[in-house]
RODO-2510 file (C-alpha; in nm, 4 decimals, decimal comma):
residues 620
     n   res          X          Y          Z
     1     m    -0,0020    -0,0095    -0,0034
     2     s     0,1224     0,3330    -0,0886
     3     p     0,2199     0,5268     0,2376
     4     r    -0,0999     0,7683     0,3939
     5     r    -0,0630     1,1067     0,3605
     6     r     0,0970     1,2754     0,7012
     7     a     0,0133     1,6591     0,7876
     8     i     0,0843     1,8960     1,1079
     9     a    -0,0906     2,1824     1,2800
    10     t     0,1434     2,4695     1,2747
    11     v     0,0112     2,4748     1,6441
    12     c     0,2529     2,1712     1,7017
    13     l     0,5529     2,3812     1,6670
    14     s     0,7454     2,7141     1,7924
    15     g     0,8269     3,0091     1,6252
    16     t     0,6844     3,2518     1,3637
    17     l     0,5098     3,0906     1,1178
    18     e     0,8027     3,1004     0,8503
    19     d     0,9620     2,8674     1,0992
    20     k     0,6703     2,6072     1,1454
    21     v     0,5912     2,5440     0,7541
    22     a     1,0590     2,5174     0,6846
    23     a     1,0632     2,2730     0,9605
    24     a     0,7286     2,0439     0,8572
    25     a     0,9018     2,0379     0,5163
    26     a     1,2445     1,9637     0,6258
    27     a     1,0648     1,6849     0,7775
    28     g     0,9332     1,5280     0,5168
    29     f     0,5724     1,6141     0,6026
    30     d     0,3122     1,6417     0,3229
    31     g     0,0799     1,9347     0,4808
    32     i    -0,0192     2,1247     0,7598
    33     e    -0,2897     2,2515     0,8487
    34     v    -0,2965     2,6375     0,9392
    35     f    -0,3698     2,7527     1,2858
    36     e    -0,5166     3,0452     1,3111
    37     p    -0,3350     3,2668     1,4732
    38     d     0,0154     3,2271     1,3163
    39     l    -0,1355     3,3454     1,0108
    40     v    -0,2567     3,6246     1,1685
    41     a     0,0905     3,7090     1,3325
    42     s     0,2609     3,6285     0,9560
    43     p     0,3734     3,8640     0,6985
    44     w     0,2791     3,6701     0,4758
    45     t    -0,0608     3,6934     0,2919
    46     p    -0,2761     3,4135     0,2760
    47     d    -0,1591     3,3539    -0,0918
    48     e     0,2274     3,4130    -0,0661
    49     l     0,1500     3,1444     0,2186
    50     a    -0,0352     2,9061    -0,0184
    51     a     0,3247     3,0177    -0,2857
    52     r     0,5910     2,9529     0,0024
    53     c     0,3856     2,5985     0,0730
    54     t     0,3772     2,4910    -0,3107
    55     d     0,7464     2,5255    -0,3195
    56     l     0,8278     2,3358    -0,0325
    57     g     0,5882     2,0851    -0,1641
    58     l     0,3128     2,1046     0,1183
    59     s    -0,0352     2,1114     0,0599
    60     v    -0,2529     2,3183     0,2975
    61     d    -0,4943     2,0410     0,4564
    62     l    -0,6946     2,2271     0,7186
    63     y    -0,7106     2,5919     0,8299
    64     q    -0,8501     2,5921     1,2329
    65     p    -0,9665     2,7033     1,4547
    66     f    -1,2899     2,8560     1,3708
    67     r    -1,4655     2,8752     1,7155
    68     d    -1,8362     2,9741     1,8921
    69     l    -2,0407     2,9395     1,5519
    70     d    -2,3290     2,8408     1,6403
    71     s    -2,5652     3,1183     1,9384
    72     t    -2,9352     3,1573     2,0215
    73     d    -2,8913     3,4862     1,9859
    74     p    -3,0047     3,5804     1,6270
    75     a    -2,8225     3,8625     1,5682
    76     r    -2,4769     3,6804     1,7031
    77     f    -2,5450     3,4388     1,5088
    78     a    -2,5873     3,6232     1,1434
    79     r    -2,2238     3,8243     1,2610
    80     n    -2,0517     3,4653     1,2904
    81     l    -2,1636     3,3631     0,9521
    82     h    -2,0396     3,6926     0,8148
    83     r    -1,7089     3,5890     1,0348
    84     l    -1,7355     3,2972     0,8408
    85     d    -1,7795     3,4137     0,4864
    86     r    -1,4544     3,5839     0,5571
    87     k    -1,2434     3,3025     0,6821
    88     l    -1,4026     3,1126     0,3413
    89     d    -1,1970     3,4418     0,1264
    90     v    -0,8942     3,3313     0,3283
    91     m    -0,9260     2,9985     0,2611
    92     a    -0,9363     3,0741    -0,0792
    93     a    -0,6542     3,2404    -0,1001
    94     l    -0,4723     2,9356     0,0707
    95     g    -0,5693     2,6824    -0,1576
    96     t    -0,8021     2,4443     0,1013
    97     d    -1,1495     2,3840     0,0967
    98     t    -1,1836     2,2589     0,4982
    99     v    -1,2365     2,4332     0,8328
   100     l    -1,2410     2,2881     1,1336
   101     v    -1,5241     2,4629     1,3429
   102     c    -1,5234     2,3867     1,6910
   103     s    -1,8287     2,3439     1,9335
   104     s    -1,8619     2,6288     2,1089
   105     v    -1,8134     2,7098     2,4733
   106     a    -1,9985     3,0538     2,4539
   107     p    -2,2586     3,1524     2,6977
   108     d    -2,5206     3,1797     2,4683
   109     a    -2,4147     2,8513     2,2865
   110     v    -2,7143     2,6237     2,1553
   111     s    -2,8185     2,3159     2,3019
   112     d    -3,1309     2,2437     2,1130
   113     p    -3,0182     1,9457     1,8708
   114     d    -3,2701     2,0478     1,6153
   115     q    -3,1685     2,4107     1,6541
   116     l    -2,8128     2,3610     1,6212
   117     a    -2,8708     2,1089     1,3426
   118     g    -3,0237     2,3645     1,1455
   119     q    -2,7326     2,6373     1,2106
   120     l    -2,4669     2,4099     1,1179
   121     a    -2,6156     2,3537     0,7969
   122     t    -2,7163     2,6850     0,6894
   123     a    -2,2909     2,7766     0,7713
   124     a    -2,2235     2,4631     0,5454
   125     a    -2,4541     2,6247     0,2839
   126     r    -2,2337     2,8873     0,2942
   127     a    -1,9068     2,6584     0,2545
   128     g    -2,0517     2,4354    -0,0410
   129     a    -2,1833     2,7145    -0,2249
   130     r    -1,7895     2,8444    -0,2085
   131     g    -1,7193     2,5223    -0,2799
   132     s    -1,5061     2,4691     0,0718
   133     r    -1,6711     2,2421     0,3504
   134     i    -1,6636     2,1895     0,6925
   135     a    -1,5404     1,9513     1,0084
   136     y    -1,7263     1,9881     1,3067
   137     e    -1,5513     1,8867     1,6077
   138     a    -1,6610     1,8528     1,9425
   139     l    -1,4292     2,0033     2,1802
   140     a    -1,3730     1,7579     2,5257
   141     w    -1,5595     2,0657     2,7172
   142     g    -1,7831     2,2603     2,4633
   143     r    -2,0905     2,3425     2,6594
   144     h    -2,3409     2,1536     2,5021
   145     v    -2,1666     1,8834     2,2803
   146     s    -1,8876     1,7846     2,4326
   147     t    -1,8425     1,4331     2,2937
   148     w    -1,7737     1,2784     1,9386
   149     e    -2,1255     1,1194     1,9563
   150     r    -2,3468     1,4406     1,9957
   151     s    -2,1282     1,6069     1,7159
   152     w    -2,2046     1,3309     1,4884
   153     d    -2,5694     1,3720     1,5882
   154     a    -2,5651     1,7835     1,4871
   155     v    -2,3929     1,6559     1,1616
   156     r    -2,6188     1,3824     1,0916
   157     r    -2,9293     1,5721     1,2032
   158     a    -2,7770     1,8651     0,9681
   159     d    -2,7858     1,6586     0,6498
   160     s    -2,5471     1,8980     0,4297
   161     p    -2,2646     1,7224     0,1826
   162     a    -2,0640     2,0451     0,2941
   163     l    -2,0649     1,8995     0,6519
   164     g    -1,8816     1,6310     0,8195
   165     l    -1,7400     1,5006     1,1516
   166     c    -1,3461     1,6265     1,2315
   167     l    -1,2445     1,2956     1,5141
   168     d    -0,9698     1,4364     1,7351
   169     s    -0,8092     1,1671     2,0093
   170     f    -0,7462     1,3830     2,2411
   171     h    -1,1252     1,5106     2,2707
   172     v    -1,2497     1,1905     2,2188
   173     l    -0,9671     0,9301     2,4596
   174     s    -0,9495     1,2144     2,7239
   175     r    -1,3302     1,1720     2,8019
   176     g    -1,3507     0,7850     2,7939
   177     g    -1,4883     0,8025     2,4541
   178     d    -1,5444     0,4494     2,2835
   179     p    -1,3876     0,4986     1,9235
   180     a    -1,6047     0,1269     1,8118
   181     g    -1,8592     0,3368     1,8067
   182     f    -1,6572     0,5329     1,4992
   183     a    -1,8421     0,2104     1,2670
   184     d    -2,1393     0,3664     1,2661
   185     v    -2,0175     0,6803     1,0496
   186     p    -1,9572     0,6691     0,6834
   187     g    -1,6054     0,7179     0,6091
   188     e    -1,6961     0,9898     0,3813
   189     r    -1,8697     1,1978     0,6560
   190     l    -1,5014     1,2093     0,7944
   191     f    -1,3745     1,5388     0,7148
   192     s    -1,0692     1,5623     0,9199
   193     l    -0,8644     1,3290     1,1683
   194     q    -0,6307     1,4511     1,4271
   195     l    -0,3878     1,2610     1,6776
   196     a    -0,2297     1,3170     1,9666
   197     d    -0,1771     1,1220     2,2499
   198     a    -0,1565     1,2085     2,6100
   199     p    -0,0599     1,0998     3,0289
   200     r    -0,2828     0,9766     3,2064
   201     l    -0,3880     1,2714     3,4555
   202     a    -0,6685     1,3503     3,6755
   203     m    -0,6909     1,7114     3,6338
   204     d    -0,9312     1,9653     3,4469
   205     v    -0,9706     1,8237     3,0711
   206     l    -0,9008     2,1921     2,9694
   207     q    -0,5682     2,2139     3,1716
   208     w    -0,4488     1,9253     3,0170
   209     s    -0,5309     1,9090     2,6804
   210     r    -0,3501     2,3096     2,6504
   211     h    -0,0676     2,2187     2,7978
   212     h     0,0274     1,8346     2,8374
   213     r    -0,0795     1,6742     2,4919
   214     l     0,1820     1,4752     2,3477
   215     f     0,3001     1,2619     1,9953
   216     p     0,1635     0,9106     1,9362
   217     g     0,3729     0,6591     2,1291
   218     q     0,5081     0,8689     2,3807
   219     g     0,1561     0,8766     2,5720
   220     a    -0,1161     0,6615     2,7635
   221     f    -0,3659     0,6439     2,5282
   222     d    -0,4745     0,3629     2,3335
   223     l    -0,3919     0,5669     1,9904
   224     l    -0,3758     0,1830     1,7737
   225     a    -0,7333     0,0921     1,8349
   226     f    -0,7970     0,4630     1,7546
   227     l    -0,6372     0,5046     1,4249
   228     a    -0,7900     0,1283     1,3379
   229     a    -1,1489     0,2386     1,4354
   230     v    -1,0989     0,5692     1,2229
   231     l    -0,9803     0,3635     0,9071
   232     a    -1,2196     0,0839     0,9199
   233     t    -1,4693     0,4041     0,8331
   234     g    -1,3118     0,4092     0,4937
   235     y    -1,1195     0,7661     0,5796
   236     a    -0,8981     0,8268     0,3414
   237     g    -0,7910     1,1864     0,4789
   238     p    -0,4293     1,2691     0,6324
   239     l    -0,2944     1,1349     0,9346
   240     s    -0,2599     1,4807     1,1088
   241     l    -0,0743     1,5580     1,4282
   242     e    -0,2416     1,8595     1,6477
   243     v    -0,0358     1,8566     1,9917
   244     f    -0,0816     2,1501     2,2349
   245     n     0,2818     2,1085     2,4497
   246     d     0,4310     2,3828     2,6349
   247     v     0,7987     2,2147     2,5426
   248     y     0,7373     2,2404     2,1925
   249     r     0,6060     2,6081     2,2262
   250     q     0,9951     2,6473     2,3027
   251     a     1,1660     2,3926     2,1292
   252     d     1,3577     2,3919     1,8345
   253     p     1,0570     2,3553     1,5464
   254     a     1,3018     2,1326     1,3558
   255     r     1,3622     1,9174     1,5857
   256     t     1,0530     1,9090     1,6936
   257     a     0,8788     1,7880     1,3503
   258     v     1,1061     1,4997     1,3190
   259     d     1,0202     1,4272     1,6402
   260     a     0,6320     1,4412     1,5760
   261     m     0,7275     1,2329     1,1913
   262     r     0,8753     0,9802     1,3954
   263     s     0,5512     0,9169     1,5882
   264     l     0,3234     0,8447     1,3201
   265     q     0,6159     0,6650     1,1916
   266     w     0,6052     0,4220     1,4634
   267     l     0,2075     0,4588     1,4700
   268     e     0,1515     0,3251     1,1037
   269     e     0,4128     0,0619     1,1651
   270     a     0,2194    -0,0749     1,5141
   271     l    -0,1080    -0,0726     1,3137
   272     a     0,0576    -0,2771     1,0199
   273     l     0,1911    -0,5248     1,2444
   274     r    -0,1584    -0,5412     1,5019
   275     s    -0,3521    -0,4970     1,1359
   276     p    -0,1662    -0,6664     0,8223
   277     g    -0,3004    -0,4295     0,5547
   278     t    -0,3887    -0,1306     0,6963
   279     g    -0,1085     0,1082     0,6271
   280     p     0,2332     0,1070     0,4551
   281     t     0,5122    -0,1438     0,4013
   282     p     0,6720    -0,0820     0,7209
   283     p     1,0615    -0,0057     0,8216
   284     p     1,2888    -0,2938     0,8516
   285     a     1,1892    -0,4327     1,2464
   286     a     1,3880    -0,3566     1,5088
   287     p     1,6540    -0,6446     1,5474
   288     a     1,6405    -0,8245     1,8910
   289     l     1,8984    -0,6479     2,0815
   290     s     2,0772    -0,9443     2,3327
   291     g     2,2735    -0,6829     2,5998
   292     w     2,5572    -0,4423     2,6501
   293     s     2,8725    -0,4342     2,4519
   294     f     3,0219    -0,1654     2,6235
   295     t     2,9683     0,1772     2,7547
   296     e     3,2175     0,5149     2,6738
   297     l     3,3195     0,7233     2,9217
   298     a     3,4586     1,0847     2,7644
   299     v     3,7166     1,2024     3,0219
   300     d     4,0065     1,4415     2,9800
   301     g     4,3323     1,4773     3,1033
   302     v     4,2088     1,5280     3,4574
   303     s     3,8753     1,2824     3,4842
   304     g     4,0614     0,9850     3,2666
   305     p     4,3618     0,9035     3,5607
   306     r     4,0802     0,8884     3,7560
   307     a     3,8478     0,6651     3,5803
   308     a     4,1258     0,4982     3,5250
   309     q     4,2103     0,4329     3,9190
   310     v     3,7700     0,3682     4,0081
   311     l     3,7437     0,0743     3,7247
   312     a     4,0148    -0,0734     3,8465
   313     a     3,9111    -0,0335     4,2371
   314     l     3,6035    -0,1766     4,0851
   315     g     3,7456    -0,4984     3,9654
   316     f     3,7846    -0,4163     3,5910
   317     a     4,1430    -0,4867     3,3770
   318     h     4,2640    -0,2495     3,1217
   319     t     4,2936    -0,5552     2,8699
   320     g     4,3561    -0,3528     2,5264
   321     q     4,4325     0,0080     2,3659
   322     h     4,2768     0,1275     2,0831
   323     r     4,4519     0,0533     1,7417
   324     s     4,4198     0,4251     1,6917
   325     k     4,2099     0,6307     1,9114
   326     p     4,2856     0,7110     2,2302
   327     v     4,0417     0,5069     2,3769
   328     q     4,0959     0,2067     2,6473
   329     l     3,9515    -0,1201     2,7352
   330     w     3,8830    -0,1655     3,0646
   331     e     3,6828    -0,5826     3,1307
   332     q     3,5232    -0,7454     3,3669
   333     g     3,3654    -1,0607     3,4243
   334     a     3,4109    -1,4232     3,2636
   335     d     3,1619    -1,4838     2,9726
   336     p     3,2934    -1,2981     2,6324
   337     a     2,9509    -1,2194     2,5677
   338     r     2,8046    -1,0877     2,8882
   339     r     3,0696    -0,9058     3,0249
   340     a     3,1216    -0,5537     3,1488
   341     r     3,3092    -0,3210     2,8927
   342     v     3,3838     0,0316     2,9488
   343     l     3,5560     0,2234     2,6936
   344     v     3,7319     0,5152     2,8445
   345     n     3,7859     0,7983     2,5776
   346     a     4,0069     1,0855     2,6209
   347     s     4,0291     1,2511     2,2474
   348     v     3,7760     1,5217     2,4230
   349     v     3,8410     1,8430     2,3625
   350     r     3,8372     2,0697     2,7043
   351     p     3,9263     2,3299     2,9018
   352     a     4,2399     2,2301     3,1247
   353     a     4,1669     2,0899     3,4348
   354     a     3,8308     2,0696     3,3972
   355     g     3,7914     1,7103     3,5315
   356     v     3,4740     1,6038     3,3339
   357     a     3,3764     1,2436     3,2652
   358     s     3,0843     1,1545     3,0867
   359     v     2,8586     0,8970     2,9255
   360     a     2,9432     0,9587     2,5475
   361     a     2,8294     0,6212     2,3921
   362     l     2,6456     0,3331     2,4441
   363     g     2,7443     0,0026     2,2835
   364     l     2,4113    -0,2580     2,2085
   365     e     2,4447    -0,6000     2,0843
   366     s     2,2130    -0,6630     1,7816
   367     a     2,1226    -0,9776     1,5963
   368     d     2,1522    -0,7372     1,2452
   369     p     2,3501    -0,4432     1,3028
   370     g     2,3285    -0,3018     0,9371
   371     r     1,9666    -0,3646     1,0143
   372     s     1,9303    -0,1571     1,2694
   373     a     2,1575     0,1326     1,1515
   374     a     1,8758     0,1006     0,8463
   375     r     1,5920     0,1300     1,0654
   376     a     1,7028     0,4299     1,2637
   377     e     1,8010     0,5668     0,9207
   378     a     1,4132     0,5454     0,8195
   379     m     1,2772     0,6176     1,1818
   380     s     1,4374     0,9720     1,1482
   381     a     1,7465     0,8878     1,3656
   382     t     2,0472     1,1248     1,2708
   383     v     2,3561     0,9108     1,1581
   384     l     2,6541     1,0205     1,2662
   385     p     2,9711     0,9735     1,0595
   386     r     3,2763     0,7935     1,1908
   387     t     3,6549     0,7646     1,1168
   388     r     3,7815     0,4030     1,0257
   389     g     4,1118     0,2921     1,0190
   390     t     4,2318    -0,0014     0,8399
   391     a     4,0976    -0,2875     0,9538
   392     e     3,8846    -0,1904     1,2019
   393     a     3,5521    -0,2632     1,2323
   394     e     3,2590    -0,0833     1,0612
   395     l     3,0421     0,0054     1,3275
   396     s     2,7110     0,2359     1,2750
   397     a     2,6107     0,4869     1,5249
   398     v     2,3282     0,7455     1,5690
   399     e     2,2766     1,0536     1,7794
   400     a     1,9989     1,0208     2,0682
   401     p     1,8150     1,3225     2,1645
   402     d     2,0624     1,4191     2,4978
   403     g     2,3907     1,3608     2,2469
   404     t     2,4729     1,0172     2,3516
   405     e     2,5853     0,8133     2,0421
   406     v     2,4567     0,4853     1,9874
   407     f     2,6364     0,1648     1,8889
   408     f     2,4848    -0,1481     1,6467
   409     t     2,7478    -0,4122     1,7483
   410     r     2,8015    -0,7880     1,7417
   411     t     3,0981    -0,8595     1,9577
   412     v     3,1768    -1,1989     1,9362
   413     p     3,2390    -1,3578     1,7640
   414     d     3,5378    -1,1542     1,6173
   415     g     3,3808    -0,8398     1,6384
   416     w     3,4449    -0,5052     1,7277
   417     p     3,6862    -0,5709     1,9939
   418     a     3,9321    -0,6696     1,7540
   419     d     3,9987    -0,3137     1,7085
   420     f     4,2215    -0,3033     2,0796
   421     l     4,5841    -0,4470     2,0554
   422     p     4,5859    -0,6273     2,3684
   423     t     4,7834    -0,4740     2,6926
   424     g     4,8264    -0,8862     2,8465
   425     e     4,6105    -0,8121     3,1277
   426     r     4,2740    -1,0722     3,1345
   427     p     3,9247    -0,9470     3,2638
   428     g     3,9081    -0,8951     3,5722
   429     t     3,6716    -1,1392     3,7897
   430     g     3,7591    -1,0763     4,1566
   431     a     3,4779    -0,7792     4,2045
   432     g     3,1855    -1,0466     4,1089
   433     i     3,0531    -0,8199     3,8714
   434     t     2,8927    -0,9873     3,5647
   435     g     2,8274    -0,7425     3,3586
   436     v     2,5850    -0,4287     3,3034
   437     d     2,2238    -0,4024     3,4168
   438     h     2,1458    -0,1210     3,2749
   439     v     2,2339     0,2947     3,1995
   440     g     2,0809     0,5510     3,3750
   441     l     2,1144     0,9358     3,1827
   442     t     1,9558     1,2803     3,3094
   443     q     1,7608     1,3980     2,9643
   444     p     1,7593     1,7306     2,8842
   445     f     1,4347     1,8765     3,0528
   446     d     1,2735     1,9312     2,6704
   447     s     1,3667     1,5752     2,4717
   448     f     1,2406     1,3466     2,7839
   449     d     0,9417     1,2742     2,6004
   450     e     1,1115     1,2441     2,2852
   451     a     1,3982     1,0123     2,4089
   452     g     1,1343     0,7388     2,5307
   453     l     0,9567     0,7716     2,2012
   454     f     1,3383     0,7686     2,0284
   455     y     1,3981     0,4450     2,1940
   456     r     1,0979     0,3132     2,1324
   457     a     1,1073     0,3657     1,7817
   458     v     1,4378     0,3548     1,6731
   459     l     1,5843     0,0606     1,9224
   460     g     1,2259    -0,1052     1,9907
   461     l     1,2589    -0,0600     2,3489
   462     e     0,9510    -0,0336     2,5286
   463     p     0,8778     0,1968     2,7699
   464     q     0,7599     0,1535     3,1161
   465     e     0,5624     0,3390     3,3605
   466     v     0,6518     0,7023     3,4636
   467     t     0,8036     0,7508     3,8012
   468     e     0,8501     1,0635     4,0092
   469     a     1,0692     1,0725     4,3044
   470     a     1,0854     1,4249     4,5608
   471     a     1,4503     1,4725     4,5381
   472     p     1,6411     1,7357     4,6716
   473     f     1,6529     1,9932     4,4599
   474     g     1,3513     1,9068     4,2673
   475     l     1,0898     1,6651     4,1210
   476     v     1,2339     1,4471     3,9071
   477     r     1,0122     1,2261     3,6631
   478     t     1,2137     0,8683     3,5377
   479     r     1,0783     0,6556     3,2574
   480     a     1,2569     0,3282     3,1613
   481     v     1,2689     0,1772     2,8336
   482     t     1,3590    -0,1817     2,7686
   483     d     1,3341    -0,4663     2,5254
   484     p     1,1515    -0,7863     2,6341
   485     g     1,3855    -0,9833     2,7789
   486     r     1,5584    -0,7479     2,9873
   487     s     1,8496    -0,7742     2,8490
   488     v     1,9153    -0,3378     2,7758
   489     r     1,7650    -0,1643     3,0033
   490     l     1,7995     0,2609     3,0375
   491     a     1,6550     0,4729     3,2983
   492     l     1,5973     0,8161     3,1780
   493     s     1,5574     1,0908     3,4050
   494     a     1,4947     1,4625     3,3924
   495     a     1,3859     1,7154     3,6480
   496     t     0,9724     1,7990     3,5494
   497     l     1,0682     2,1837     3,5848
   498     r     1,4095     2,3112     3,4907
   499     r     1,6748     2,2953     3,8245
   500     g     1,7726     2,5950     3,9811
   501     g     2,1160     2,6318     4,0152
   502     w     2,2289     2,7313     4,3302
   503     a     2,3471     2,4023     4,4777
   504     p     2,3206     2,0911     4,2355
   505     g     2,3875     1,7624     4,3842
   506     v     2,5383     1,6675     4,0534
   507     p     2,4523     1,8571     3,7390
   508     e     2,2968     1,6253     3,4650
   509     p     2,4159     1,2509     3,6645
   510     q     2,4854     0,9400     3,4531
   511     y     2,5250     0,6403     3,5714
   512     v     2,6281     0,3003     3,5059
   513     a     2,4728     0,0132     3,7005
   514     l     2,6953    -0,3313     3,6811
   515     a     2,5362    -0,6411     3,7859
   516     t     2,6417    -0,8951     4,0264
   517     a     2,5094    -1,2383     4,2042
   518     d     2,6056    -1,1256     4,5756
   519     l     2,6264    -0,7937     4,5940
   520     v     2,7095    -0,8402     5,0016
   521     a     3,0470    -1,0819     4,8626
   522     t     3,1119    -0,8028     4,6049
   523     a     3,0728    -0,5131     4,8263
   524     r     3,3111    -0,6555     5,0683
   525     a     3,5701    -0,6624     4,8198
   526     l     3,5121    -0,3646     4,6710
   527     r     3,5952    -0,1906     5,0089
   528     d     3,9012    -0,4312     5,0571
   529     a     4,0015    -0,2555     4,6805
   530     g     3,9607     0,0999     4,7831
   531     a     3,7082     0,1435     4,5542
   532     p     3,4825     0,5129     4,6866
   533     l     3,1790     0,3796     4,7594
   534     l     2,9167     0,6141     4,8315
   535     a     2,8760     0,6741     5,2147
   536     l     2,4845     0,6621     5,3427
   537     p     2,3322     0,7890     5,6395
   538     v     2,2416     0,6075     5,9682
   539     n     1,9271     0,6956     5,9468
   540     y     1,9113     0,5541     5,5725
   541     a     1,9773     0,1523     5,7920
   542     d     1,7866     0,2555     6,0733
   543     d     1,4384     0,3100     5,8643
   544     l     1,5442    -0,0217     5,6975
   545     e     1,5717    -0,2088     5,9833
   546     a     1,2450    -0,0878     6,0691
   547     r     1,0303    -0,1304     5,7872
   548     l     1,1409    -0,4520     5,6919
   549     d     1,2507    -0,7668     5,7943
   550     l     1,6141    -0,8001     5,6823
   551     p     1,8623    -1,0710     5,7486
   552     a     2,0688    -0,9654     5,9945
   553     d     2,3834    -1,0000     5,7512
   554     v     2,2475    -0,8393     5,4676
   555     l     2,1395    -0,5358     5,7420
   556     a     2,5284    -0,5274     5,8355
   557     a     2,6418    -0,4912     5,5495
   558     v     2,4153    -0,2303     5,4553
   559     r     2,5166    -0,0336     5,7587
   560     e     2,9072    -0,1425     5,6380
   561     h     2,9695    -0,1058     5,3064
   562     g     2,6288     0,2002     5,1957
   563     l     2,4128    -0,0761     5,0546
   564     m     2,0644     0,0694     4,9715
   565     y     1,7357    -0,1728     4,9329
   566     e     1,3948    -0,1528     4,8211
   567     e     1,1426    -0,4288     4,7539
   568     d     0,8058    -0,4602     4,5799
   569     a     0,5569    -0,7683     4,5534
   570     h     0,7873    -0,9446     4,3272
   571     g     1,1296    -0,9145     4,4811
   572     g     1,4203    -0,6966     4,6260
   573     y     1,6925    -0,4799     4,4937
   574     l     1,9769    -0,4347     4,7033
   575     h     2,1697    -0,1234     4,5119
   576     l     2,4776     0,0832     4,6013
   577     a     2,6279     0,4309     4,4403
   578     t     3,0208     0,4928     4,4331
   579     e     3,1258     0,8434     4,4583
   580     v     3,0672     1,0934     4,1983
   581     l     3,3587     1,0427     3,9347
   582     g     3,4822     1,3369     3,6840
   583     d     3,1441     1,5825     3,7905
   584     r     2,8215     1,4007     3,6630
   585     v     2,9311     1,0291     3,6351
   586     f     2,9259     0,7510     3,9081
   587     f     2,8742     0,3728     3,8892
   588     e     2,5741     0,1411     4,0373
   589     v     2,6539    -0,2025     4,1677
   590     v     2,2886    -0,4059     4,1782
   591     q     2,1416    -0,7630     4,2949
   592     r     1,8314    -0,8426     4,1707
   593     l     1,6494    -1,0660     4,3664
   594     g     1,2431    -1,2308     4,2374
   595     g     1,0673    -1,0691     3,9710
   596     y     1,1823    -0,6806     4,0810
   597     d     1,1989    -0,4817     3,7663
   598     g     1,2258    -0,1144     3,8498
   599     y     1,5389     0,0867     3,9356
   600     g     1,5837     0,1468     4,2562
   601     t     1,4186     0,4943     4,2815
   602     a     1,2693     0,5131     4,6175
   603     d     1,6204     0,5427     4,7223
   604     a     1,7250     0,8097     4,4553
   605     p     1,6713     1,1022     4,7015
   606     v     1,8910     0,9744     4,9699
   607     r     2,1910     0,8875     4,7384
   608     m     2,1570     1,2752     4,6040
   609     a     2,1954     1,3977     4,9263
   610     a     2,4824     1,1550     4,9856
   611     h     2,6836     1,2542     4,6727
   612     r     2,5976     1,6200     4,7564
   613     r     2,7261     1,6204     5,0892
   614     r     3,0232     1,4272     4,9664
   615     r     3,0854     1,6788     4,6516
   616     q     3,0555     1,9660     4,9090
   617     a     3,3346     1,7731     5,1942
   618     a     3,6061     1,7330     4,8549
   619     a     3,5391     2,1201     4,7566
   620     r     3,6393     2,2432     5,1334
***
């Protein structure tokens, strides 16, 4: 099947109308919905906007919104019809034939179904005489028409060929509407489709709509069922996005438009997989990911030696030196296919004595690295150029929203480790660390939702439930993304508001969580080796003892080594943290007990406070 046309409302994007149109075209959209306030603020006349869209290969699919058309006051309704005539003039200049009319929220809105249908029919007759049509939409907070069923009843009663329905996923799903009822609507009476996702929030629906809509795949709505029901009617128009979001209204419109396009690509693919034959041929499926091949730390002249010292104390061995780059390979674990590998990259150029280290790259084991890269490119990911020396592995990398490089690799047999010349040291095993459990990355405030969709659409990882913790410097939101077998786990975090700078404990922290089968034994080995384990307050251990029935030896280890513990109905999570390395990076060592599937979020505020105290002490 040929791809269905994709459109985006200009209200989704930041900037002037000129910025929005350019961003939509660059991201590959076929058309736009013109949001009237954007046109009013633009120096372009409607004719000039139409010409610019033609030059960019964009159609103008809808003009919106026309508000408060119906009225119980005859004089006001007459004025509204005059206003409609003027907007039809604008539409003619834009080259679009459809205007979105929202259900009224005004005090004089018509409540009588027959009177409402009559007024809509009158307006539709004026539009039809101009070769135009009206798409009527029920706002979830409309005064008398707030459900799609009420809007369809009005359209059906009016019985005008120039009047049809606009179905908006937010307005339907936010009120718990049932898309199964769309089967009663003939496809030719659906004039417009608008898509938006959203988190589940208990708040006024108007505020929810105006500030918290998301692109498909970023929220909690079942957009697959919604879209399947719409398409089952025979609807043949574009898939269009209409998202009101405070972040998108400030972010770079070019980047937001790419995020928006990726959301439609993901939605169409998910629908095609659920109902074959309902959409275009999907991009290459995301190959299975089987684990971590490496995590890479970018260091400078100050943080590099410190990183080497800490890795050695954690039981890692420096087993390889890159053939052509200033990159060290550190390893621990007996199983070559699973062992923990950390690359230390000293090629970063920073001011002298900056002392910064950061997680710069992630290496993921892919069943087919080439196909992983092809899918990433098809899903609008930025493919990164890479200098490759003679006889070095050909690795593909893409850029995640926070700038982290993601490599698709195959480690054994004869994979990328061959790029490293052996140092003569064998991988460490003494500390009991067997591999990488997960990696934690703080996301910029503006890209938290974008990152979840990126890892979902590009890598095939599934977002988990969002959790929140009251941290010392504000509320922190965390969402994990994982593969079905939990071989690859990422914990993505962000402050829910931009963090103040007066005294942050660790700016934009990142960590690598290493797995062990016996954390108590590993903690003793690390302490004996001089690893910089983070000290926790006595109050934490006292609270654990009061709340939970922990074995005496575990509780003693908690007190001695700074272990943390939390549990849920499925199991427990024992973990420890190191001190911060190079301003923002630290390591955790973790042991999962039973079916525990979380990330120690409840302990995060204690760890954050301890990190701040340690950094303050070191600065004195």
